C-alpha beads as a LAMMPS data file, in Angstrom:
LAMMPS data file: protein, C-alpha beads

197 atoms
196 bonds

1 atom types
1 bond types

-500.0 500.0 xlo xhi
-500.0 500.0 ylo yhi
-500.0 500.0 zlo zhi

Masses

1 110.0

Atoms # bond

1 1 1 0.000 0.000 0.000
2 1 1 2.892 2.358 0.725
3 1 1 4.071 2.158 -2.914
4 1 1 0.523 2.763 -4.206
5 1 1 0.236 5.850 -1.995
6 1 1 3.521 7.165 -3.390
7 1 1 2.301 6.688 -6.977
8 1 1 -1.068 8.388 -6.335
9 1 1 0.727 11.190 -4.476
10 1 1 3.135 11.716 -7.404
11 1 1 0.303 11.969 -9.956
12 1 1 -1.791 14.342 -7.839
13 1 1 1.200 16.509 -6.935
14 1 1 2.225 16.953 -10.578
15 1 1 -1.280 17.642 -11.869
16 1 1 -2.586 21.214 -12.032
17 1 1 -6.165 19.943 -12.398
18 1 1 -8.098 17.501 -10.181
19 1 1 -7.620 13.872 -11.230
20 1 1 -10.499 11.386 -11.182
21 1 1 -10.311 7.903 -9.666
22 1 1 -10.773 6.465 -13.181
23 1 1 -7.799 8.471 -14.488
24 1 1 -5.660 7.401 -11.544
25 1 1 -6.691 3.780 -12.143
26 1 1 -5.503 4.047 -15.791
27 1 1 -2.113 5.441 -14.776
28 1 1 -1.318 3.011 -11.953
29 1 1 -0.341 -0.637 -12.529
30 1 1 -3.140 -3.198 -12.587
31 1 1 -4.363 -4.432 -9.232
32 1 1 -3.770 -1.159 -7.387
33 1 1 -6.526 -0.034 -5.029
34 1 1 -6.678 3.705 -5.763
35 1 1 -9.618 4.400 -3.414
36 1 1 -7.817 2.878 -0.439
37 1 1 -4.572 4.722 -1.311
38 1 1 -6.512 7.997 -1.307
39 1 1 -8.016 7.236 2.128
40 1 1 -4.501 6.638 3.533
41 1 1 -3.116 9.770 1.840
42 1 1 -5.934 11.944 3.191
43 1 1 -5.246 10.821 6.739
44 1 1 -1.485 11.326 6.286
45 1 1 -1.990 14.893 4.982
46 1 1 -4.613 15.968 7.539
47 1 1 -3.289 18.757 9.742
48 1 1 -0.428 19.556 7.352
49 1 1 0.149 22.570 5.096
50 1 1 -1.212 20.684 2.080
51 1 1 -4.434 18.664 2.056
52 1 1 -5.824 16.060 -0.300
53 1 1 -9.297 17.307 -1.219
54 1 1 -12.139 16.125 -3.381
55 1 1 -12.987 18.535 -6.208
56 1 1 -16.084 17.431 -8.137
57 1 1 -15.325 13.913 -9.387
58 1 1 -11.583 14.249 -8.887
59 1 1 -8.922 14.619 -6.229
60 1 1 -6.314 17.345 -5.883
61 1 1 -3.567 18.589 -3.574
62 1 1 -4.472 22.009 -2.206
63 1 1 -2.997 24.422 0.332
64 1 1 -4.692 24.246 3.721
65 1 1 -7.450 26.854 3.883
66 1 1 -6.051 28.498 7.031
67 1 1 -2.702 29.076 5.266
68 1 1 -4.121 30.590 2.094
69 1 1 -3.011 34.071 3.179
70 1 1 0.616 32.979 2.691
71 1 1 -0.005 32.493 -1.037
72 1 1 -1.378 35.982 -1.642
73 1 1 0.926 38.579 -3.088
74 1 1 0.177 42.159 -3.900
75 1 1 1.814 43.847 -6.808
76 1 1 1.271 47.070 -8.630
77 1 1 -0.029 46.381 -12.102
78 1 1 1.049 48.912 -14.661
79 1 1 -1.711 49.428 -17.193
80 1 1 -0.910 51.298 -20.340
81 1 1 -3.560 53.595 -21.680
82 1 1 -4.637 53.110 -25.264
83 1 1 -4.076 55.899 -27.748
84 1 1 -7.835 56.590 -27.723
85 1 1 -7.785 56.925 -23.909
86 1 1 -4.791 59.300 -23.991
87 1 1 -6.413 61.459 -26.670
88 1 1 -9.723 61.504 -24.785
89 1 1 -8.015 62.405 -21.506
90 1 1 -6.107 65.251 -23.180
91 1 1 -9.287 66.612 -24.764
92 1 1 -11.125 66.525 -21.441
93 1 1 -8.192 68.148 -19.605
94 1 1 -7.793 70.993 -22.104
95 1 1 -11.446 71.575 -23.034
96 1 1 -13.321 70.775 -19.826
97 1 1 -16.205 70.751 -19.265
98 1 1 -16.673 68.838 -22.515
99 1 1 -19.468 66.590 -23.787
100 1 1 -19.108 63.215 -25.459
101 1 1 -20.203 64.738 -28.796
102 1 1 -17.512 67.420 -28.493
103 1 1 -14.842 64.801 -27.754
104 1 1 -15.944 62.833 -30.819
105 1 1 -15.906 65.974 -32.950
106 1 1 -12.377 66.884 -31.868
107 1 1 -11.030 63.333 -32.271
108 1 1 -12.932 62.732 -35.502
109 1 1 -14.037 59.224 -34.459
110 1 1 -16.765 57.707 -32.320
111 1 1 -15.850 57.415 -28.654
112 1 1 -15.992 53.907 -27.238
113 1 1 -17.747 53.502 -23.883
114 1 1 -14.798 51.433 -22.677
115 1 1 -12.478 54.422 -23.051
116 1 1 -14.586 56.594 -20.740
117 1 1 -15.052 53.664 -18.316
118 1 1 -11.289 53.090 -18.132
119 1 1 -10.589 56.748 -17.341
120 1 1 -13.367 56.786 -14.722
121 1 1 -12.021 53.589 -13.092
122 1 1 -8.621 55.260 -12.796
123 1 1 -10.404 58.153 -11.100
124 1 1 -8.964 60.683 -13.558
125 1 1 -12.274 61.964 -14.942
126 1 1 -15.764 62.389 -13.566
127 1 1 -19.129 63.652 -14.697
128 1 1 -19.503 67.414 -14.694
129 1 1 -22.676 69.467 -14.961
130 1 1 -25.265 69.015 -17.657
131 1 1 -25.143 71.519 -20.494
132 1 1 -28.097 73.831 -20.824
133 1 1 -28.563 72.843 -24.468
134 1 1 -31.122 70.583 -26.132
135 1 1 -30.824 67.080 -24.720
136 1 1 -28.944 68.429 -21.666
137 1 1 -25.814 66.318 -22.342
138 1 1 -23.479 65.403 -19.503
139 1 1 -20.025 66.910 -19.475
140 1 1 -16.728 65.411 -18.337
141 1 1 -14.043 67.080 -16.233
142 1 1 -10.729 65.934 -14.756
143 1 1 -10.503 65.063 -11.067
144 1 1 -8.135 65.976 -8.262
145 1 1 -6.640 62.478 -8.644
146 1 1 -5.655 63.398 -12.232
147 1 1 -4.068 66.638 -11.044
148 1 1 -2.246 64.817 -8.234
149 1 1 -0.950 62.090 -10.568
150 1 1 0.495 64.624 -12.995
151 1 1 1.748 67.027 -10.309
152 1 1 -0.614 69.884 -11.167
153 1 1 -2.356 72.273 -8.795
154 1 1 -5.111 73.248 -11.225
155 1 1 -5.971 72.452 -14.849
156 1 1 -4.514 75.875 -15.700
157 1 1 -1.071 74.408 -14.952
158 1 1 -1.306 72.134 -18.007
159 1 1 1.435 72.945 -20.520
160 1 1 0.486 75.266 -23.373
161 1 1 1.075 74.661 -27.080
162 1 1 4.409 76.497 -27.005
163 1 1 5.676 74.378 -24.086
164 1 1 4.530 71.165 -25.781
165 1 1 6.360 72.155 -28.974
166 1 1 9.533 72.942 -27.031
167 1 1 9.332 69.535 -25.349
168 1 1 9.047 67.905 -28.785
169 1 1 5.552 66.577 -28.121
170 1 1 3.928 68.593 -30.910
171 1 1 4.926 69.031 -34.508
172 1 1 6.522 72.464 -34.912
173 1 1 4.806 72.931 -38.274
174 1 1 1.463 73.657 -36.612
175 1 1 -2.009 72.453 -37.459
176 1 1 -3.038 71.853 -41.072
177 1 1 -4.621 74.952 -42.624
178 1 1 -3.007 77.329 -40.142
179 1 1 -0.016 79.585 -40.605
180 1 1 3.199 78.457 -38.981
181 1 1 3.664 80.149 -35.617
182 1 1 6.618 82.468 -35.395
183 1 1 9.277 81.710 -32.828
184 1 1 8.785 85.059 -31.121
185 1 1 5.150 84.391 -30.123
186 1 1 5.039 85.275 -26.439
187 1 1 1.988 83.285 -25.420
188 1 1 -0.432 80.932 -27.063
189 1 1 -3.746 82.851 -27.157
190 1 1 -5.791 79.631 -27.295
191 1 1 -4.439 78.407 -23.970
192 1 1 -5.938 81.203 -21.878
193 1 1 -9.255 81.085 -23.714
194 1 1 -9.828 77.480 -22.647
195 1 1 -10.460 78.442 -19.045
196 1 1 -12.660 81.482 -18.856
197 1 1 -14.018 82.318 -15.419

Bonds

1 1 1 2
2 1 2 3
3 1 3 4
4 1 4 5
5 1 5 6
6 1 6 7
7 1 7 8
8 1 8 9
9 1 9 10
10 1 10 11
11 1 11 12
12 1 12 13
13 1 13 14
14 1 14 15
15 1 15 16
16 1 16 17
17 1 17 18
18 1 18 19
19 1 19 20
20 1 20 21
21 1 21 22
22 1 22 23
23 1 23 24
24 1 24 25
25 1 25 26
26 1 26 27
27 1 27 28
28 1 28 29
29 1 29 30
30 1 30 31
31 1 31 32
32 1 32 33
33 1 33 34
34 1 34 35
35 1 35 36
36 1 36 37
37 1 37 38
38 1 38 39
39 1 39 40
40 1 40 41
41 1 41 42
42 1 42 43
43 1 43 44
44 1 44 45
45 1 45 46
46 1 46 47
47 1 47 48
48 1 48 49
49 1 49 50
50 1 50 51
51 1 51 52
52 1 52 53
53 1 53 54
54 1 54 55
55 1 55 56
56 1 56 57
57 1 57 58
58 1 58 59
59 1 59 60
60 1 60 61
61 1 61 62
62 1 62 63
63 1 63 64
64 1 64 65
65 1 65 66
66 1 66 67
67 1 67 68
68 1 68 69
69 1 69 70
70 1 70 71
71 1 71 72
72 1 72 73
73 1 73 74
74 1 74 75
75 1 75 76
76 1 76 77
77 1 77 78
78 1 78 79
79 1 79 80
80 1 80 81
81 1 81 82
82 1 82 83
83 1 83 84
84 1 84 85
85 1 85 86
86 1 86 87
87 1 87 88
88 1 88 89
89 1 89 90
90 1 90 91
91 1 91 92
92 1 92 93
93 1 93 94
94 1 94 95
95 1 95 96
96 1 96 97
97 1 97 98
98 1 98 99
99 1 99 100
100 1 100 101
101 1 101 102
102 1 102 103
103 1 103 104
104 1 104 105
105 1 105 106
106 1 106 107
107 1 107 108
108 1 108 109
109 1 109 110
110 1 110 111
111 1 111 112
112 1 112 113
113 1 113 114
114 1 114 115
115 1 115 116
116 1 116 117
117 1 117 118
118 1 118 119
119 1 119 120
120 1 120 121
121 1 121 122
122 1 122 123
123 1 123 124
124 1 124 125
125 1 125 126
126 1 126 127
127 1 127 128
128 1 128 129
129 1 129 130
130 1 130 131
131 1 131 132
132 1 132 133
133 1 133 134
134 1 134 135
135 1 135 136
136 1 136 137
137 1 137 138
138 1 138 139
139 1 139 140
140 1 140 141
141 1 141 142
142 1 142 143
143 1 143 144
144 1 144 145
145 1 145 146
146 1 146 147
147 1 147 148
148 1 148 149
149 1 149 150
150 1 150 151
151 1 151 152
152 1 152 153
153 1 153 154
154 1 154 155
155 1 155 156
156 1 156 157
157 1 157 158
158 1 158 159
159 1 159 160
160 1 160 161
161 1 161 162
162 1 162 163
163 1 163 164
164 1 164 165
165 1 165 166
166 1 166 167
167 1 167 168
168 1 168 169
169 1 169 170
170 1 170 171
171 1 171 172
172 1 172 173
173 1 173 174
174 1 174 175
175 1 175 176
176 1 176 177
177 1 177 178
178 1 178 179
179 1 179 180
180 1 180 181
181 1 181 182
182 1 182 183
183 1 183 184
184 1 184 185
185 1 185 186
186 1 186 187
187 1 187 188
188 1 188 189
189 1 189 190
190 1 190 191
191 1 191 192
192 1 192 193
193 1 193 194
194 1 194 195
195 1 195 196
196 1 196 197
């Protein structure tokens, strides 16, 4: 019986999924009493860090329930934002309060619900007030968590077009259909107009 227990133990230990009695019977040499080997193994493992447990029609080795906390690990998961999410976040930050239709108009494509959901789960955007226009659409604004993450005191601290160009984040040629900005422009007029009091 000791050798049969060892064989059953080896199969169960190596298997990621529960193994049925029938499967164990196929693997072990003829004449082995799998059911009795399991009874002996269960009693041998009772009170230890690993238990032999029944899972549906099969048997499996599992960590003792009272020691499950030892198996938990916490790690920070870095999630990259999609290009659509980055564009949407930038539009909301620079044009807030902004409606879904306005975001779609600026981006030129339909806004997926998942994009808004992802930004809301991160806590970077929230619903603003409803617009006093037909249909009373909801607006979106950035949150304090967004400001904190990016080291800003207020949305007014967002970099302007000139600063973004200097950092190499914008094409220095300007937007299509517009004249190229001269290097001696003191301030981008569009930046201050975004946040009227």
